[in-house]
Structures are given as C-alpha cells and as structure tokens.
C-alpha positions, 0 to 999 in steps of 0.5 A: 445496456441494462443488467440481464433479466435471465440467468447467465454464467457468472462470473463472466468467462472473460474474467477467468484468466485474470481472476486466476492471477488475482487468486494467486496474488491475493493469497500472497497479499493476504499474508495468510499461510492457510490461503497460500496452502489452499491455493497452491495445494489445490484444497481451497474454494478457488476458480477452475484455474487454480493449481491442482495437486500433481502426483509428483508432489507426493513423491519423495527425493529429487522428483518431489522437490523439483515438482512442487511449490513449498506451499503446495506440498501436502502436509504431513499428518504426523507432524505439527505444521512448521511452515513460516510465512514472511509477509514481504508481499504486503510490505511491498504493496504498502511501500508502493502506496506510501511512495505514491500517496504518502503525501497527497497530490494537489488537484489544482484549477485556475483560481482566477475569479470565480474558480476559487470555490472550486479549488477550495472544494477540491482541497476539502474533498482531498483531505476531510472528504476522504479522497486521500485515504481512498488513494492510499488504499487504491495504491496498495490494492493496485500494487497487489492486484495489478490495478484498481477501480476508483468509484465515486458515489453518494449517499445523502444519509451518510455524507454531504459530499461524494464518496470515493471507494477503491475496489479490487479488480477481482470482483469486476467485469470491465469492458474495453474499447481501443484500450479505454474503459467504456463500461464495468460491472461490479458485483458483491456476494451478499450471502452464500447459503448451505444449499450452495445458492448465492445472492449477488448484488450487481452494479453496472456503470455506464456513462452518466448512469448506474444500474443495480440488480439483485440476483439469486443463483449458484456459484457458477450462474447468476440465477433469477432476478429479485426485487431490490427491496428484498434485501436490506443492502439494496432497498435504498436504491431509487432506480428508474424503470430500467433499474438505473440511477443518473449520476449527474456526470458525463463519464463513467463514475468509475475509472481503472488505474493500472499498476504497471504495464504491459501485462506479461502474462496476458499480452494485449490486455489493458489490465496492469500487472502486479508487483508480485508478477514473476517473483512468486516462486522467489517468495515461495523459496523465501518462506521455505528458507525461513521455515528451514531456519525455524526447524534448525532452531527446533532441532537445536534444542538441547536434549538428554538421552538417559538410561532406564535406571534413572526413570521413576517407575510409578507402578505396574501398568503405570508410565515412567518419568524422569525428574529433570530437576533432581540434583542427585541420582544413584546409578545401578552398579550392575549396569556399569562396566569397569572404569565407566564414569557416572556422567557417561550414562547421560548423553547430551544431543544438541545440533548446530543451528545454521543461522548465518547460512539461512540469513544470507540466503533469505537476504539474497531472496529478499533483494531479488524479490524487491528488485523484481517488483521494481524497487531498491533494497534501500527503500525497505531498510536493507542498507547498512547506513542512512543517507544524509541528504535528499540527493543521496536518498534519490541516488540510492533509491533510484530504481524505486523512484523510477518505478514511482515515476512510471506509476504516476504516468498511469495515475495522472490522467485517470485521476484528473478525469475522475476528479472532474467526475466527482465535481460534476456529481457534487454539483448535480447532487449537492448543489455546492455553491460556486463549484464549477466542474472542470478538469484539474491538473495534478501536482505531485509532491517530491518523493523525498525531502531534506530534513528540517535541519538541512533545509535550515542550514541551506537557508542560512548560508544563502541568506548570509550571502545575501542571495535570498529574499524573505519570500523565497526563504518562506517558500523553501521552509514551507513547501506545502503552503499556498501563496496566501499563507506565504504572503501573510508570513512574509508580512509578519516577518517584516513587521517583527523585524524592521530593517536596520541600516547602519552606514558609517558617517551618515548618522543612520541608526535603526533607520533614523537619520540624526543628521540635520536636514539640508534646509536647516539654518546654519549655526553661528560660528564662534567669533574669531580670536585676535592673536 
C-alpha cells in the first residue's frame, strides 16, 4: 500500500513501547552524560514513556537514595556537576561488532562455469563496495538497540554499484506476519522549526518497490503531504504515479537482523533485545561508584586552616588574602598562649582517598554488566595474564564465543537473503556483466586465530614428521587464500625448491643418477697376471 495522503499520528502507536526502550539504550550507547541526565531525570525531549521525576527523588536519606537512579537525581544548583560516566555500554557494542565482523564473512556461490563473475562481484561488493564496513556498523547498532535494519539502494550519480546502509530501529515502523518482516516504513526528520512544525521524509519498503513521501506536520502528527521537489533531499527521486520506485528485486530491499532473542520486556515480539537489557541499573551503579571516587579525590586535596592574623589586609572595604608562597610569617603575640608553637596556628586537613574500595566495587559491577550482556570479562582485557594459544583463548572466552555463535545464527539467513537482493538490484540497475543473482552461502571465519609464530611451529613439527604436503602447509599458513592463490604458491615452492633425493649406494645426487645405464657396454676387464 502507498504512503498516506492525509495526516495521521506519527510516530505510529505500535512503535511507542519499543521506542521507550530505544531512548534508554540510546542514551547509554551515546556515552553522553547530558543525555543520561535528560532521560532519567525526565527533562529531555523524549517520548511520553520516558521516566519522569518522582517526589521521592527529591527526598533525602534512605527514601531518596532507594527511590532514584543516580542519573535521575536532580542536580544540586549550588555545586558544580561532579558526575562521571564510564562508557562501558559503547565498549560492549563495539566489541560485539568486532567479534562478529572483525573479519568479513565470505559470501560463496557455486563457481562452476558461468558463476565465476558472480563470485567476483560478491567479493568486490564485500570489500571495495563497502558491505563489510556497513556490517561492522550494523553489528554495533544491533548490540545497542536490539536489532538493525540493513537497506540496499542505488544512486548512479554517487556509485556504480548498490549501496548498503545500516539503520537504527528507532526510526522504523516494521510490519510483521508470522514473525517475518513483510513491510517497513523508515522516516527521517529533515527539519524542526521554531513553531514546532516538523518536516519528515518517509520511505516505505514493500516487495519490489520503495515509496517516498514528504510531509510537514507536528511532533505528534504526520501533517500534509508535500511534493518531493520542495526539498533538496527528496527532489531526485524518480517516482511513478503512486510515488513508488521499482527496485528490480523480488523481496524487500530491507532486512531486519535481531541482536538476540527472545525479547524479555516485550514478550512475543520479533524484535531483538539489547546487550544492555537488564543491566541498566548496574551501569548506573558503576557510574555512581566512579563519581564517588572522583569526589574522594577532590576531598582528599590538602587544605590549610590559618588564623586571621596571617591574612594580608588590602585596606578598608577590601578583601584579605593569604600568600601561600611566603617563606616566613610573624605571629601576633597576643593570640598565643604559653607554650604554644608557631606551627600549631596552621592546621592541615587532608581526607583519605578510598581507592582500593572503589576499584574493587567498580570491577565487580563491570564483571556483572559484561556477564549480563553475554560476554566473558577476558574479552574486555580483564584478565591478569594473556592466553598463549587459540585453544586457551576459546576456553577463557567461552561465554563470548557462545554469544557470538547465537548471534551468527540470527544473522546468517538474513544476510544470505539480503545478498541475493543486492545481486538482483545490481543486475537490474547496473547490468553487471555475467552476474547471475542467487542466494550465497555464508562462511564465517574463526573468531580467534593462533599467532603466526604458533602456526609456524605447528607446520614445522608436522613437516619434520613428514605428515604434511606442500598444499596443506600453504593452507595452514594462509587461511584467507582461495584455491587459485594456493595452487600458484604450491607451484612457486616446487620451482624454487627442487626435490633432493640422496640414497646410499645408488649414486643419486641432486636428482641425477651418476651410475651407468643398464644397457651401457661393459668395460674390458684387465688381463689376468700369471703367477
């Protein structure tokens, strides 16, 4: 169905509950203390489901402490802000993306005969075409927001190949059937004016077609529909009479990749859950712990309490000051009692800094947060020593690789379907020679590899035992090479290292036989001597 012609509430009511979670997860992902204060303090421009201040937040003592979030406490106007934020949430998301897409997955098709150009095109799209970079971005967004939309598009004035974008789900209205994505409307706010009017660009994806619409409304309503030519951002879309553009693909040009299922807060939804889900209060406590340490450091600064007699008076009505760099002072005799020392008049105040207690608490919170996200603490460098082999790394980071395996299970079918759609759009819009659209298989690299020194030692030991061929040695040393590269390297090794076969008594040296051939004439034996 095309986009609406009349005004309606926007964003749609079906997205309110997910967007409330997206606001919270987005604030943690941003790493911005102002966004956290705005969301949990209820002072930001969020949707209606954002937390609002409660009367108990403004009470002191135990009631006020229990009833509030650290980032939701109203700031003290008489003090400078001293809240410290630890960007652990964004660190979790970037680590998740590295575990999944640190090495690009291989999109493999049958290379028999005419399919070779298709494989070459897929390899090019993954590297130079920017698909790998988009997947890295998608992995980070999915970790933070619980899922991500991958969109394929094209713009012949920008590139001669399909473009792949990763889109956060907080600006999407998906439609599901039997748990499968059947349509989705993406929107982008182009302008927010002083009179509270909002200009939006809507992009609705259905199988084989994309509809574009431009609307001017309010924060809560879509408003009236405008011609696409009214804005620079939309005037280039060559839509048909219904406002659509055929994509050349059979399916949607958008797929949804969930981060992890099931969703624990919205049961029954096909949406995925964030790596932050359920540990937000722990991240809040971690920030409170580090902020407490900063306050201890500030209070632990050495301070001096001095008598009025040591101050320099600058005149009637003027302020007094203390020269901290002066080397000698003369006390007023009338202020001293018998036996008092000069140093007794200056008092030093310096509170203890509880570093160890704060570090221990922060470490415990960090481990709980990382575990709640499905990862091992060793993945984030929280181990005292380093693993030597890939096997040890796998053992120590078992939880992280288990989470990686679960996420790969959600990504693989969607990425395979999306890759076929990209090939269809490439063939329809760019006429790439020899490309046959088909569904590729996804080959995932190992999450961890041995160091080159360990691989070299393994190859050397197996070669010394004469249990390894040249081809196997090359494959072990270059796991990312294809069959053609391996075959060339094996041939090069044979050319540079001819076989050496030395057999005792056979006269074989450097592969040459010095013994006379079997059919050579026998030499005359020397005459026998008469005794």
